[in-house]
N, C-alpha and C positions, 0 to 999 in steps of 0.2 A: 604747133607748142614746142618748146624746146632750144634750145642754144642755137646761137647764130652767131654768123659772123659778122659786125657794126665796121664797112669799113666808112673813115672820113673821107669826104671829100673837097670839105672846107676845112683847114687846122686854123678855128681860129671859135672865141666863146668855150662853148661845151667840151666840141670835142677835139681840144685843142692838143693833148700830151696822150689820147685817146693812142692805148699800142698797137702795133699793126696785127695780133691777132687777136683783139680783142673779141672774145664772146659776149653776150648777153642773152635775155632769157625773155622767151615773146610767149604770150599767151594765149595770141588768137591768131586768125590767118586775115585780117583787113589791112588792108592797103591804103595807104594816104597817097592820092595825087593830087598835088599842090600847081595852082593856075600859072605860080610861078618858080621856074626852075631857080632862080637866084635864092631859093628861101631851104633849099636843098644843101644839108652837112654833111649829111651821112647815107649808106645806101648799105645793103644785106641782100645775098644773092639764097634764090630760093627756086627750086625748079628748074634751075636754068636760065633764070631772067632775075634781075635786080628791081628791087623795090626800096622806094624811100623811107628811113628807118629813122633818120634825125632830120632837124630843120630849127632854122633859129631866122628872127628875123628883130632888128632892135634889141628890146629885150623880154621878146616871147621866144619861147625855146619848146620844142616838144619831141617826144621819141616815141615811137612804134612799140620798142619793148618798155621792160621793166627796170628803171637800173637800181630800187634797191632790192632786186632780187636777183640782181648781178654780178653777186660775190666782188670783188677786189676791183674789177672795172667798173661796176656800181657806183662802190664806194668812192672814188677816184671821179666819175661823174656829177655826184651828187656834192662834193667835196666844191667839182669847178661850179659849180651850179650858185652853192652858197656866196663863195667871193665875186661871183659875177654881180 
């Protein structure tokens, strides 16, 4: 629980304008492990390992963090989501 950096691994869609130092708010320790690595658009390091923190496929977008609680970076993500 807390603030962690989200790194865009694909700069399209939701994370296309995400700042290199963007920190977002995580509320739990669950980790999503997709069957298809091609859906991964963002990762976050925690405890020395990366985990998936954002995915996209077509018009489906998901984040492991809470954009609505992530202050300026979250506002940007929500604006891009509405544009999509």
